[in-house]
C-alpha positions as MATLAB code, in Angstrom:
seq = 'MATSRSMTEFARRMDIVASKFFKATTEGVKKAAVAADQEAVMRTPVATGRCRANWIVSTRGPSSRSGVKPTQAGAKGSEQRGEANARKTIEHGRRVIEGWKGEGSIFITNNVEYAPDLDRGTSAQAPDGMTEHAIRAAERVIRRHRTLKGL';
ca = [
      17.603  -45.864   -2.238;
      17.594  -42.574   -0.321;
      20.044  -42.104    2.458;
      19.702  -39.860    5.491;
      22.489  -37.745    4.041;
      20.568  -37.099    0.820;
      17.390  -36.355    2.794;
      19.326  -33.895    4.941;
      20.660  -32.215    1.799;
      17.154  -32.146    0.302;
      15.742  -30.530    3.467;
      18.535  -27.937    3.467;
      17.905  -27.052   -0.166;
      14.144  -26.829    0.405;
      14.769  -24.434    3.311;
      16.809  -22.233    0.986;
      14.053  -22.243   -1.668;
      11.395  -21.487    0.959;
      13.428  -18.588    2.307;
      13.927  -17.122   -1.166;
      10.239  -17.591   -1.959;
       9.172  -15.857    1.274;
      11.505  -12.932    0.590;
      10.316  -12.589   -3.019;
       6.628  -12.724   -2.130;
       7.099  -10.275    0.742;
       8.811   -7.827   -1.609;
       6.027   -8.282   -4.170;
       3.335   -7.554   -1.590;
       5.239   -4.459   -0.424;
       5.482   -3.153   -3.987;
       1.776   -3.790   -4.546;
       0.847   -2.035   -1.291;
       2.963    1.009   -2.172;
       1.285    1.175   -5.591;
      -2.200    0.870   -4.059;
      -1.505    3.509   -1.419;
      -0.036    5.933   -3.942;
      -2.969    5.448   -6.312;
      -5.559    5.953   -3.557;
      -3.841    9.100   -2.308;
      -3.320   10.649   -5.727;
      -6.886    9.927   -6.871;
      -8.436   11.478   -3.772;
     -10.038   14.811   -4.702;
      -8.817   17.876   -2.842;
     -10.812   20.749   -1.407;
      -9.236   21.082    2.027;
      -6.770   18.192    1.726;
      -8.222   16.436    4.768;
      -9.349   13.277    2.994;
      -6.090   12.959    1.077;
      -4.076   13.356    4.293;
      -6.067   10.592    5.999;
      -5.005    7.564    3.985;
      -3.407    5.559    6.776;
      -1.252    2.482    6.250;
      -1.024    0.036    9.151;
       0.042   -3.555    9.717;
      -1.581   -4.574   13.000;
      -5.138   -4.064   11.802;
      -7.152   -1.406   10.031;
      -6.629    2.024   11.541;
      -9.562    3.703   13.232;
      -7.857    7.110   13.135;
      -9.265    9.942   11.062;
      -7.823   13.020   12.662;
      -4.763   13.628   10.491;
      -4.613   17.340    9.791;
      -3.875   18.366    6.218;
      -0.701   20.276    5.467;
      -1.380   24.004    5.212;
       2.027   25.654    5.565;
       3.085   27.547    2.486;
       0.234   26.210    0.388;
      -2.239   28.770   -0.910;
      -4.561   26.813   -3.174;
      -6.192   23.417   -2.898;
      -3.861   22.025   -5.580;
      -0.776   23.010   -3.576;
      -2.304   21.659   -0.352;
      -3.169   18.469   -2.187;
       0.394   17.989   -3.426;
       1.876   18.656    0.021;
      -0.556   16.206    1.605;
       0.098   13.594   -1.069;
       3.871   13.659   -0.591;
       3.617   13.484    3.192;
       0.925   10.786    3.192;
       2.656    8.592    0.601;
       6.019    8.868    2.360;
       4.504    7.870    5.700;
       2.731    4.911    4.073;
       5.939    3.818    2.349;
       7.799    3.795    5.687;
       5.116    1.623    7.292;
       5.102   -0.767    4.327;
       8.892   -1.064    4.266;
       8.804   -2.017    7.957;
       6.390   -4.887    7.294;
       8.093   -8.254    7.839;
       5.730  -10.410    5.784;
       3.483  -11.545    8.611;
      -0.174  -10.577    8.764;
      -1.612   -7.999    6.414;
      -1.035   -4.459    5.230;
      -4.103   -2.239    5.646;
      -4.807    1.006    3.807;
      -7.735    2.869    5.327;
      -9.392    6.254    5.208;
     -11.865    6.972    8.000;
     -12.855   10.502    7.023;
     -16.650   10.489    7.222;
     -17.127   11.625    3.606;
     -14.496    9.328    2.031;
     -17.127    6.713    1.028;
     -19.118    9.413   -0.758;
     -16.010   10.547   -2.646;
     -15.266    6.935   -3.541;
     -18.765    6.601   -4.979;
     -17.971    9.465   -7.355;
     -19.657   12.478   -5.753;
     -16.721   14.722   -6.690;
     -16.161   15.893  -10.252;
     -12.428   15.573   -9.483;
     -12.818   11.818   -8.948;
     -16.005   10.706  -10.718;
     -14.917    7.070  -10.597;
     -13.608    7.050   -7.033;
     -10.275    6.018   -5.607;
     -10.308    2.488   -4.218;
     -11.045    0.579   -7.407;
      -8.061    2.285   -9.039;
      -5.893    1.424   -6.025;
      -6.892   -2.238   -6.225;
      -6.138   -2.342   -9.957;
      -2.725   -0.721   -9.366;
      -1.862   -3.430   -6.827;
      -3.082   -6.150   -9.182;
      -0.876   -4.818  -12.000;
       2.179   -4.965   -9.740;
       1.360   -8.494   -8.576;
       0.913   -9.698  -12.168;
       4.300   -8.266  -13.141;
       6.121   -9.513  -10.034;
       7.905  -12.741  -10.756;
       8.085  -14.526   -7.425;
       9.672  -17.681   -8.780;
      12.262  -15.860  -10.891;
      15.707  -17.123   -9.976;
      14.598  -19.926   -7.634;
];
């Protein structure tokens, strides 16, 4: 026969498991979001760097911004501009993702008017687009993440 003491102990232990589960799943989602953002940024073809610089990570809803200026300083060719934009864009996204507390969603958007065309493969630099690769990168992380490990 269960006593109130054993039920209290059960409830306490379940709270501990729930807390660990929430922390583990939150960390898994963060890792998946970082992987998706990095993949989208790195697969974005570069001419001016504008599209690559405009991958925006947000947590309160999808961003409607598209005016991020690409990095130009010290970069002579499109490859150098692309690398500078990638580092800056990925680092900003990582900071936003790390600040996410596990409530709501993480959004990764690109509102540059020609981004959908690039994603459909109109650039020889990215004939198979960016977003499908980003989704697959996130899926790989989620499959490897062991949420219940150690619970």
